[in-house]
Wavefront OBJ file of the C-alpha trace (Angstrom):
o trace
v -62.695 66.739 24.462
v -63.832 68.747 21.337
v -60.118 69.487 20.126
v -57.295 67.166 19.664
v -54.049 68.626 18.589
v -52.053 66.495 16.021
v -48.392 66.923 16.314
v -45.265 64.724 15.303
v -41.827 63.934 16.574
v -40.289 65.922 13.632
v -41.156 67.398 10.326
v -42.074 65.129 7.526
v -43.238 62.374 10.020
v -46.967 62.010 8.506
v -48.976 64.486 10.563
v -51.164 65.631 7.698
v -51.811 61.994 6.610
v -52.444 60.714 10.061
v -54.710 63.781 10.709
v -56.709 63.071 7.563
v -57.135 59.375 8.028
v -57.979 60.033 11.830
v -60.742 62.289 10.697
v -62.016 59.598 8.174
v -62.071 57.022 10.906
v -63.888 59.289 13.261
v -66.618 60.079 10.484
v -66.891 56.247 10.246
v -67.874 56.134 13.908
v -70.596 58.773 13.371
v -68.421 61.638 14.778
v -69.149 64.940 13.219
v -65.440 66.133 12.615
v -63.355 68.722 10.818
v -59.817 69.160 10.489
v -57.923 72.566 11.110
v -54.264 73.611 10.326
v -52.452 75.801 12.880
v -50.349 77.753 10.251
v -49.237 76.654 6.747
v -46.104 77.799 5.113
v -44.728 76.664 1.621
v -48.055 77.781 -0.097
v -47.679 78.728 -3.906
v -49.371 81.696 -5.022
v -52.470 81.407 -7.331
v -52.526 83.290 -10.781
v -54.066 86.114 -8.943
v -51.092 86.583 -6.726
v -53.186 85.401 -3.408
v -52.440 82.514 -1.322
v -55.101 79.795 -1.727
v -56.449 77.271 0.789
v -53.733 75.430 2.784
v -52.242 72.412 1.250
v -52.681 70.475 4.155
v -56.566 71.061 4.423
v -56.721 69.988 0.713
v -55.127 66.615 1.620
v -57.334 66.291 4.561
v -60.376 66.544 2.686
v -59.063 64.230 -0.041
v -58.514 61.557 2.587
v -61.688 62.206 4.341
v -63.420 61.821 0.906
v -65.338 64.707 1.159
v -65.436 68.163 -0.844
v -64.201 71.475 0.774
v -66.316 73.000 3.171
v -67.401 76.622 3.646
v -65.089 76.961 6.554
v -62.315 76.052 4.261
v -63.240 78.428 1.528
v -63.477 81.316 3.820
v -59.824 80.157 5.517
v -61.309 79.307 8.935
v -59.445 76.165 8.941
v -56.369 77.692 8.408
v -56.267 81.608 8.760
v -52.494 81.978 8.484
v -50.851 81.012 5.235
v -47.494 81.793 4.030
v -45.354 81.507 0.635
v -42.015 80.899 2.354
v -41.528 77.105 3.363
v -39.947 78.225 6.815
v -40.832 78.141 10.563
v -43.997 80.284 11.074
v -42.069 82.772 13.152
v -39.688 83.454 10.137
v -42.230 83.343 7.510
v -44.164 86.204 9.250
v -41.008 88.234 10.245
v -40.077 88.173 6.519
v -43.243 89.822 5.534
v -43.193 92.253 8.423
v -46.404 90.770 9.815
v -47.327 89.700 13.439
v -49.155 86.331 13.958
v -51.814 86.760 16.473
v -52.621 83.563 18.338
v -55.986 84.724 19.195
v -57.039 84.643 15.634
v -56.210 80.825 15.507
v -58.075 80.348 18.758
v -61.209 82.160 17.556
v -61.219 80.195 14.513
v -61.309 77.076 16.671
v -63.962 78.046 18.619
v -66.020 78.757 15.441
v -65.348 75.318 14.315
v -66.192 73.850 17.759
v -69.634 75.544 17.495
v -70.387 73.614 14.058
v -68.506 70.222 15.052
v -68.408 67.555 17.576
v -64.504 67.384 17.149
v -61.690 69.506 15.766
v -58.376 67.818 14.795
v -55.998 70.750 14.905
v -52.640 69.976 12.858
v -49.450 71.525 13.861
v -46.667 72.846 11.784
v -43.438 70.821 12.252
v -42.513 69.524 15.650
v -43.801 70.569 19.009
v -41.439 73.087 19.787
v -41.496 75.006 16.420
v -41.889 78.794 17.103
v -45.143 80.287 15.769
v -43.981 83.751 16.742
v -40.745 85.034 18.282
v -41.856 84.578 21.534
v -44.338 81.795 21.590
v -43.529 78.146 20.816
v -46.170 75.646 19.409
v -46.468 73.741 22.533
v -46.937 76.570 24.732
v -49.697 78.055 22.693
v -51.291 74.244 22.884
v -50.563 74.377 26.804
v -52.489 77.690 27.041
v -55.509 75.958 25.405
v -55.178 72.780 27.259
v -55.687 70.586 24.271
v -54.957 66.685 24.410
v -52.238 65.599 22.021
v -52.113 63.075 19.266
v -48.063 62.404 18.546
v -47.057 60.967 15.285
v -44.172 58.870 15.326
v -42.364 56.097 13.063
v -39.680 53.511 12.955
v -36.797 55.525 11.422
v -33.501 55.795 13.146
v -33.750 58.216 16.032
v -37.448 57.969 16.402
v -37.326 56.586 20.032
v -35.135 59.492 21.050
v -37.355 61.968 19.358
v -40.541 60.409 20.844
v -39.444 60.198 24.317
v -38.280 63.889 24.050
v -41.776 64.806 22.798
v -43.464 62.870 25.350
v -41.363 64.508 28.019
v -42.040 68.101 26.725
v -45.697 67.444 26.575
v -45.794 66.014 30.167
v -43.869 68.975 31.649
v -46.591 71.242 30.615
v -49.225 69.216 32.175
v -50.971 68.217 28.915
v -52.594 64.910 28.254
v -50.961 62.529 25.679
v -54.212 61.272 24.027
v -52.647 58.868 21.278
v -49.577 57.938 19.827
v -49.742 56.938 15.977
v -47.289 54.910 14.638
v -46.616 55.565 10.982
v -45.007 52.838 8.822
v -44.224 55.271 6.233
v -40.433 55.195 7.001
v -40.073 51.677 7.292
v -38.473 51.195 3.953
v -36.294 54.411 4.038
v -32.589 54.266 3.839
v -32.247 55.050 7.684
v -34.447 52.395 8.691
v -34.714 48.544 8.496
v -37.180 45.823 9.590
v -35.208 45.170 12.813
v -35.049 48.740 13.758
v -38.714 49.485 12.997
v -39.943 46.300 14.834
v -37.602 47.291 17.956
v -39.087 50.536 17.930
v -42.674 49.364 17.964
v -41.862 47.034 20.765
v -39.968 49.581 22.834
v -42.444 52.369 22.462
v -45.623 50.156 23.329
v -43.773 48.867 26.389
v -42.687 52.375 27.343
v -46.121 53.861 26.845
v -47.901 50.875 28.861
v -45.397 51.732 31.807
v -45.609 55.482 31.922
v -48.749 56.406 29.904
v -51.006 53.514 30.423
v -54.125 55.506 29.335
v -52.545 56.461 25.914
v -54.060 54.959 22.936
v -51.592 53.208 20.698
v -52.678 53.485 16.806
v -51.042 52.174 13.555
v -50.998 53.310 9.977
v -50.589 50.166 8.115
v -47.579 49.668 5.755
v -49.887 49.875 2.890
v -51.246 53.253 4.125
v -49.394 55.854 2.008
v -50.382 58.856 0.027
v -51.214 56.732 -3.097
v -53.692 54.436 -0.999
v -57.447 55.624 -1.166
v -58.422 52.630 1.068
v -56.175 53.189 4.063
v -57.714 53.419 7.375
v -56.799 53.750 11.167
v -58.664 51.233 13.437
v -59.859 53.384 16.419
v -61.092 51.796 19.771
v -64.834 52.409 20.537
v -63.959 54.932 23.449
v -61.503 56.831 21.383
v -63.351 60.094 21.745
l 1 2 3 4 5 6 7 8 9 10 11 12 13 14 15 16 17 18 19 20 21 22 23 24 25 26 27 28 29 30 31 32 33 34 35 36 37 38 39 40 41 42 43 44 45 46 47 48 49 50 51 52 53 54 55 56 57 58 59 60 61 62 63 64 65 66 67 68 69 70 71 72 73 74 75 76 77 78 79 80 81 82 83 84 85 86 87 88 89 90 91 92 93 94 95 96 97 98 99 100 101 102 103 104 105 106 107 108 109 110 111 112 113 114 115 116 117 118 119 120 121 122 123 124 125 126 127 128 129 130 131 132 133 134 135 136 137 138 139 140 141 142 143 144 145 146 147 148 149 150 151 152 153 154 155 156 157 158 159 160 161 162 163 164 165 166 167 168 169 170 171 172 173 174 175 176 177 178 179 180 181 182 183 184 185 186 187 188 189 190 191 192 193 194 195 196 197 198 199 200 201 202 203 204 205 206 207 208 209 210 211 212 213 214 215 216 217 218 219 220 221 222 223 224 225 226 227 228 229 230 231 232 233 234 235 236 237 238
């Protein structure tokens, strides 16, 4: 299990934060780990007009408390980067380009040759199209990567989580972990009763239907302004 795909039940659910902290926790267990981004959109151009390193990769390294690596500087950790903040299939179409999934796969293989574990973060949710004819989850199914799914307690999360689990299961993929992110607990569409009920329901649902799936939690104080946040991992996580 050298590659884990990190996705979420929706956009802005905390995938990047979870990926970076998960990598940090694995490092603390002595795992030689690196993160990769499937594709990044919404990148600002540099003064020279070129697109720089993916924003999410920069966030990962900050959370991992490590400098950019050579594989970041040569864009191996995110070969496809676009300025338009849109679905990958649209961002490429607007430029008249074609995204080649094999380029992502080859980048992942190069990282696998250097690291014990690669955490590959997706873009948006599981069914986001990365090309006109290829959904993210279908690409992951072809590779056979186990999935880490990020969820939260905001209103609608139970529905979105169960739909995501069904989509993963329908493609015969392993649901390695579910990470509950407390980031939305204080949002307008969430209150303590909803959040607590969501936790209880999802834990019970996973215990019945996916008993081998890890349940992980991003603590309430774990947010983008906290440098000391962590995810507690079981010993046999990898």
